[in-house]
N, C-alpha and C positions, 0 to 999 in steps of 0.2 A: 289298713293298719293305722294310718294317720288319723282317720275318722275315729277309730276306737280310742287311740291315745288321747286325742283332743276332746273326748266326750266329757261334758261337765258333770261332776258328781252331784251338784245341787239342782240339776234340772229335774223338773217334775216328771215322774215315770208314767207318762201317758202310754196307752196301748200302742199307739203309732211309733213312739220312740223306742219302746221295747222291741217291737217287731223289726224295726229298721236295724237296731243294733244286732239282733240275732241274725238277720239276713247278711249283714256285713261280715259277721264272724263265720257264717257258713260259706260265704263267697271266698273268704281268705283260705279256708280249709280246702275247698274244692279246687281253687287255683293251685294251691300247694300240691294237692294230689296229682294234678295234671303235670306239674313241673317235675315231680318225683318220678313219674312214669318215664318221662323223657330221659331224666338223669340215669335211671336204672338201665334203660336201653343202651345208653352211651357206655355205661360201665361194663355191660355184657360184651360189648364189641372191643373193649380196650382193657385187657387183663392187667397190664402194668399199673393202671390207675383204678382198677375195679374196687379195691378195698377202700381207698380214700373217698371215692365218689359215693359208694354205698353208705359209709358212715355218715357223710354229710346229708345224704338223702333221708336216712333214718332220723337224724336230728331235726330236719325240716318237717318231716311228717309228724313227729311228736309235738313240735311247736304249733303246727297247724291244728292238730287235734285239741291241744290245750286251749288255744284261742277259741275254738268252736265250743268247747265245754264251758269256758268262763263266760261266754256270751249267750249260752242256752238259757233262756228265761221261760221255758215251757212251764216249769213248776217253781217259779221264782219265790213265791211266798213260802212254800213248803221247804225249799232249799235253805232259805235264810233263817227260818225258824229252827232248822236242824244244825245251823252253824256252818253249812257248806259255803265255800268261797265262790263268789261270782264277781263279775266286773264292777258291780255296784258296792260290794263289801270290801274289795281289795284290788285297786287298779294296778298295783305293783306286779301282780301275777301276769297280767296282760303285757305289761312293759317288758318283763323278763322273757316271756314267750316271744314277743316281737323281736327282741334283740337276738335271741337264739335263732329265730327264723331268718332274719336278715343275714346273720353270720353264716349260717349253714347254706343258704341260697347263694351267697357270695362265693363260698368255697366251691360249690358245684359249678358255678359259672366260670370261675378261674380254672378249674380242672378241665372243664369242657373246652375252654379256650386253648389249653395246652394240647388237647386232642386235635383241634382244628389246625393249630400251628404245625403239629407233627404231620398231619395229613398233607399240608401244603409243601413242607420240606421234603417229605417222601416223594410227592409227585414231581417236584423240581429235580430231585436226584435221578428219578427214572428218565425224565426228559434229557438231562445232561448225559446220562449213560448212553442213551440211544443216539444223541447227537454225536458223541465220540465215535460210535460205530459208523454213522453216516459220513463222518469226515474221512474215514479210512477205507470206505467201500471202493471197489475197483470195477465191479460188473454192474451193468444196468439192471439186470434181473434182481440181483441182491439188493440194490438200492431201492427198487420199487417195494420189495417186501418190508425192508426196514423203515422206509418212509411211511408206509401204511400204519405201522406200529407207532411211529413218531406222531403221526396225525392224531391218533386216538389219545395218546398221552398228553398232547397239547390241548385237546378239547377238555380233558379232565382237569388239567392245570388251569385253564381259562375259567372253568366253572368255579373251582375252589377259590382262585384269586379274585374273581368277580364278586363272589359272595362276601369275601373279606373286605373288599373295597366298599361295598354297600354298608357294612357294619362299622366302618371307621368313622369316628366322630370328628377327628382332626382334619379340617379342610385341606391343610397343606399336605398331609400324608395321603389323603384321598386323591389329590391332584398328581402326586408323585406316582401313586399306584396306577392311575389311569394312563399316565405317560408311558410307564414301563410296559403295561399290557398292550398299549397301542403299538409299541415297537415290536413286541412278540407277534402280534396279529399280522402286521404288514410283512415282517421278516419271514414268516412261514412260507408264503408264496415265493419270496425272493430266494429262499434257501432251496426250494424245489428247482426253479429254473437255473440258478447259479450252479447247483450240483450237477444237473443234467448237462449243462454246457461243458463243465469240467470233464465229465465222463466221455462226452463226444469229442472233445479236443484236449486230451490229457497232457499234451506237451505245450499248451498255450499258457504263458506266464500271466498274462492279463486275466485269463479266466480263473486261474487259481487265486490271484489277488482279489478278484471280485467275490469269489466264494468265501475266502477267509474273512473278508470284511463283514459278511452277513453273520457267520458263526460267532465272530468276536462280539458283534453288537447284541446278538441274542443272549450270549452268556452274561454280558453286563446287565441286560434287562432282567434276566432271571435272578441274578444276585441282588439287584435293586428291590425286587419283590420280597425276597427273603429278609433283606435289611429292614424293610418297612414292617413286615409281619412280626419279626422278632424284636423290633425296636432297638437294634444294636448294629453298629457299623463294624466291618471286618478290621481286625488288627487295631481296634480302638481308635480308628480315624474319627475326626470331627468334621462337621459341616463347615467348609471354608468359603462357601459362596458369600460374597459381600452383600451388605444391605443395600437395597435400591435407594435412589435419591428420594423418591416420594415417601418411603418408609422412614428414611433418615430425617426428612423435614417434619414429618408427623411427630416423631419422638422428640425432636428439638423444640417444637412448639409446645409440647406438653411440659417440657422442662422449664421453659421461660414463663409459661402461664402459672406454674406452681409457685413462682415467686410472689404471687398475689397473696398466698396463704402463709408462706414460710420463706423469709429472706435468707435463711441459713441452710436451705434445703440441699445445696450443692456448691461446689467451688466455681469461681469465675474461669479458672483455667480449663475445667471440663467443658464448659459451654463454648469456649473459644476453639478448643480442639474438635468438638463435635461439629461445629459449623465448618471448620476447615476441611474436615473429612467429606462433608456433603459437597462443598464447592470443588473439591479436588475431583470428585466423581463427575461433575459437570464437564470435565475435560473430555469425557467420552463423546460429548456433543461438539464442543468447540474444536477438538482435534480431528474430527471426522471430515474427510474430504467431501462428503455428501451434504454437509450442512451449509446452507446458503450464507453469504456474507452478512446479510441483515440479521438473521437469527443468531449468528455467532456474536456479533457486536452487542445485540440486546442481552444475551445471556451473560457476557462479560460485564456489561454495565450493571445489571441487577445483582451480580455476585459482589461487585465492588460496593454497591449500595448496602447490601446485607452486612458486609464486614463493618462499614462505618456505623451503621445503626446498632450493631452489637456493642461496639466500643462506647457509644452514647448510653446504651442500656446499662453497661457495666459501671460507667461513671455515676449514673443516677442511683444504681443499686448500692454502691459504696456509701453514697450520701444517706440513703434511706436506712442503712444499718446503724448510722450514728444519730440521725435526726428523725424523730417520729412525728413529723409535721404533716398536715393535710396537703400542702402544696407539693411536697416531695412525693407523697403517695400518688397524687394526680400525675406528676411528671413521670413516675415509674410506669403507671398505667399507659400513658401516652407512648412511652418508649417501647413497651411490649406490643402495643397495637401497630406501631410503625414497622417494627421488624417482622411481625406476622404478615402484614400487608405486602412487604417486599418479597417475602418467601412465597406467598400466594401468587404474586406476579411472576416470580421465577418458575413456579410450577406450571403456570399457564403457557409460558414461553417454551418450556421444555416439551410440554404436551403437544403444542402446535408444531414444533420442529419435528418430533418423532412421527406423529400421525401423518403430517403432510408428506414427509419423506417416504413412509410406508405406502401411502395411497398412490403416490406417483410411481413408485417402483412396481407395485402390483398391476397398475394400469399399463405400464410400459411392457411388462412381461406376460400380459394376459393371453397373448396369442401363441406363446411358447415357440417362437421362431427358431431359437437355438436348438431345442430338442428335436424339432422336425428336421433341421439341417443335419444333425448328428445321425439320425436314422437314415437319411438319404445318402450321406457319405459312407455309411457303413455298408449298405447293400451295393454301393458302387465300388467299394474297396479303395476309396481315395484317401490315402494316408496323409497327404499334404493338407487336404481340406479338414481332415479329422483334427490335426494339430491346431488349425485356426479356430475351429468351433469349440474345441476342448478348452482353449484359452479364454474364449468368450464366456463359456459356462462357468469357468473358475472365477472370472470377474463378477458375474451375476451372483454366484454363490457368496463371494466376499461381501457384496452389497447387502444381500439378504441376511447374512449372519450378523453384520454390524447393525442393521436395522432392528433385528430381534433383540440385540443387546440394549439398544436405546429404548425400545418398547418396554423391556423389562423394568427399566428405571421409572417409567411413568404408568405402569400397569395398574397400580392402586390397590391390588389385593394379593396376598401370598399365593393362592391357587393360580392366578393369572401370571404371576412371576414364574412359577414352575412351568406353565404352558409355554411361556416365551423361551425359557431355557431349553425345553424339549424341542421347540421349533428350530432354535439355533443349532442344536446338536444334529437334528435331522437333515437340515440343509448342508451342514458341514460333511457328514458321512455320505449322504446320498449323492451329493455332487461328485465326489471321488469315485463312487461306485458306477455312476452313469458313464464316466469317462473310461473306466476299465472295461465296462460292458460294451461300449461303442468301439473300443480298440479291438476287442475280440471279434466283433462282427466285421470290422474293416479287414481284419486278417483272414476271416473266413466268410466272405460276403454271401455265399450260397447256403450258409447254415441256418436252417429254420429255427433251431433251438437257440442259437445265439441272438437271432432277431427277436424271438419271444422274450428272452432274458432282458434285452435292452428295453423292450416295451414295458415290462414289469417295473423296472427302476424308474423309467420316465413317468409312469402312472403314479408312482409313490411321490415323485417330485411335484407333479401337478396337484395331487391330493393335499400335500403340505402347503402349497400356495393358496389353495382354497381354504384350508384351516386357518391360515394366517389372515385372510380377509375377514373371516368370522371373528377371530381374536381381536382384530383392529376395531370392529364394531362394538365388541363387548367392552374394550378398554374405554372407548368414547362414551358408552352408556354409563359406566361407573363414574367417570370424571364429571359428567353432566348431571349425575344424581338420578339417572333413570332406572337404576337397579339397586338392590340391597334390602328391600323390605321383605322380612320373613315372619311368618306367624307360627309359633311352635306347636299350637294345638290343632291347627287345621291345615290341610293341604289342598288348596284349590287353585292350581295354576290355570293358565289360559287353555281352553279346550282345543281339541283337534279340529282343523278346518273343515274336514269332511263329515263332521257330525252335525246334522241339521238341527237336532234338538238342543245343541249346546252352543250354537253360533254366537248367541248374545251373552253367554256366561263369561264374566270377567272377574278377576280376583279383586273386588273392592275391599278397602281396608275396614275390618270390623271394629265397632266401638266396644267399650268395656262391657256394656250391657249385653251385646250380642255374644261376646266371648263367654261371659258368665252363663248365659242361657244355653248355648251349645254344649258347654262343659257339663252343666247340670243334667241336661237331657241325655248326654252320653253316659254319665255315671249311672243314671237310672236304668238305661238300656243294658249296661254291663251287669248290674245286679239282677235284672230280669233273665239274662242268659244263664246266670248261676241257678236261679230258681227253676228254669226249664231243665237244666242238666240234672238237678236233684230229682225232678219228677221222672225224667227219662231213666235214671239209674234204678228206679223202683221196679221197672218192667223186667220180668224174667225173660221174655222173648224179645231180644234186642234186634231181631231181624224183622219184627213186625213193621208193616208199612207206615203206620201212624208214628211209631218211634223213629223210623228212618227220616221221614219228612220233618218231624219235630227237631231231630238232631241237626239236620241240614239248616233249618231256619235259625236255630240257636247259634250254630257256627257262623252263619252269615251276619247275624245281628252282633256277634262278638267282634267281627271284622269292622263293622260300622262304628262300634264303640271305640275301637283302637284308632279309627280314622279321626274321630273327634279329638284325639290326643296327639295327632300327627304321627301315629305309629302304624304298624301292621302292613298287610299286603296291598291295601288300597292307597294309591299314591296321588291320583288325580281326580278331578270332578267327573271325568268320563268313567273311571273305574267305579266311582261311587254310584252313578246312575245305573250302570250295567248291573252292579250287585243288587240294587234295589229292585230292578226289573225281574231278576232271577228269584229274589226273595218273595215278591208278590206272586209269581208263578208257582213257587213251591208251596205257598200258603193255600192257593186254590187246589193244588194236588192233595194237600192234607185234608181239606174240607171234603173232597170226593171220597177219600178213604174212610173218613169218619161217618159220612152218609151211608156208605156200604155197611159199616159196622152197626149203625143204628137200626138197620132192617132186621137185625137178629134180636132186638130188645123188645120188651113189653111196651105198651102204648105210653104209659106215664114216663118211663125212662127215656123212651125214644123222643118224646116231646121235649123233655128237659135238654137232651143233647142237641136236638135240631135248633132250639132257641139260641144256644151258644154258637152253632155253626152260622146261623143267619146274621150274627153280629160280625163274624170274621170275613164272610164273603164280600160285603160292601167295602170293608177296609182295604181288602186286596185290590179291588177295582179302583178305589180312590187313589191308592199308592201308584198304580199303573198310570192313572191320569196325570198325577203330579209330575212323574218322571218324564212324561211326554210334553208337558207344558213349558213353554219358553217364557221365563220371567226376565225381561231385559234389565241387565245390570243389577240383578237382585239375587246374587248367588247365595248369600247367607239366608235369605228368606226361603229359598227353595230347599236348602239343606235343613233348615229349621222344620219346615213342613214335613219333609220326608222322614226325618228322625222321629218327629212326634207321631206320625202314622205308624212307623215301625215299632215304636214303643207300645202303642195301643194294641198292635197285632201280637206282640210278644206277651203282653199281659193276658190277652185272650188265649194264647197258646198254652201258657202255664195252667190256666183254668181248664182248658180242654183236655190236656194231658192227664191232669189229676182226675177229672170226671170220667174220662174213658177208662182209666186204670181201675177206678172203683166199680164202674159198671161191668167191666170185663171180669173182675173178681167175683162180683155178684152173679154174673151169668155162669161162670165156671162152677160156683157152689151149687147153683140150681141144677145145672146139668149133671154134676157129680151125684147129687141126691137122686136125680131121676135115673141115673145109670145104676146106682146101688139097688134101687127097687126093681128095675126091669132086667138086671143082670146083662145089659148090653155092653159090648166092647167098644163101640164107637161113641163119640161124643159130638153132639151138634153145638153150634154156637162159637166155635173157635174162629178167630180172625185169620 
């Protein structure tokens, strides 16, 4: 659509230009047709929205057909002499159609989104209803039946919420969804063992407390998913989580740097209040019993320095508002640089404090001595030892919770802030549940199910310790600038270690020329898939082998086109290489089918077809060779070569499909003529 709208009216109408415009118009119409089919299918499954979706689909279809008609230059000279409107005589027609198309497509997408949200809410409600039955169940047999149903419903909810998570564009919401889904995944096994323990020991208070903790956490996580999906909080609540120190410093620095452009951008009081809020939050570090004396003193020193330098900045700022001299401007710049430097030093000190504390804590608790002791005291039935080790686990939990709070302040990105909050909550809840599970086992030391239940909660704790170790590495990577480069048009992350062909592929940064080249190749590939689909639709027998292989190749080529835009099912370089291998194999299968068909043709037609096949076969082999070749540190060169080969193969596929269709029609006409003369009922030459 953008290509059509930006078309220059005064451009010389060369044949190549005319054909390109017509192909773009056809591609738009074909894409709209596919989109409408999906929309109509959704409408048929959702009667409450059927009328609205169908109306929007009809509008989209009409707009697509209008664009195709306005760009149809088959009989351009004849049309313009008759006064018929085309894109060359009136571009406003294309603009109106494009607006209608975008409007109607947006309507369909919004309505389809409502369908997805409704599905997730319905799935959540089913899970909640079954959970309510599980809470009240009294017999083991009944529990097994209901839990089986619960498991199926949780799988459905996991799929729906997982798809939604992948669709989310907001990284903060995506992280929240991931955290909620992680809770549900881990709690499902906890719910099983906790419920079984309650059924086995119905009069045990600690067993009931343990089970209630699991149910409560799952309900909160289910509500969190719905909150993210519907983008609204229950009872109009607002997000009260405070801004982290690093985020506060980032915003503060932006405000003081804005003074270079505008001295009246904000009030001096606002700057002072903002800094005080940041420094107040550093008390989480200075008040912590786990912060070393050296770190505490350095943080307090840097905080005092930042306050003094802000006062100096404000003093110079006031002078700069009344005196517009060069010396004052230079002094203001120096003041801005000084306070920025102090805040950067403060960030370094806070980062060092939190990461050192976390690393020491993880190292100290790596062998999980307390968990092992709790398991041992449980099977021994030693209540006195249980009290001692429960107290030690509570201390460890408080250390981990406080450390997660400090890590959140220095995490550097909103998604990692969410991960820190999730870790903090997990340690808080799981710590209490381990103690209640250990108490149950100690009271019933011979109970196998109580032992299994404690094992499940201890595994969840160990898993969260492992996740925290990964989180710590990621926080350090962000702080040291080792992460954060993303390329919107291409997805080429590091390959899997066990793939021999991809060991040397690494995501080197593309320059602007490479980006432009890949994008251009991708666009041409996308247009060729539209051409292939147009040829395929001509065939009456859609089950024909040639058609099936052609359709498969077109579908795969379209996935490659989406990959060049950073979209679609192909996410990694490994996905891309695998797809290309399958594409090349499908091309060879197509040539075999075409060769079989050629045996039914006359010599001249057969020769013409074989010449085309002989062009495609070497390209298939060349593509297979490129996919197996290791190009050290030349990812984009390899992608470039692969897409170029794919594009050449698709161009030949379009020619082959067209030629095969014409030769098939010719063959059928000849056979029909022969049948009419000989009055035979059978017809030779069918594929």
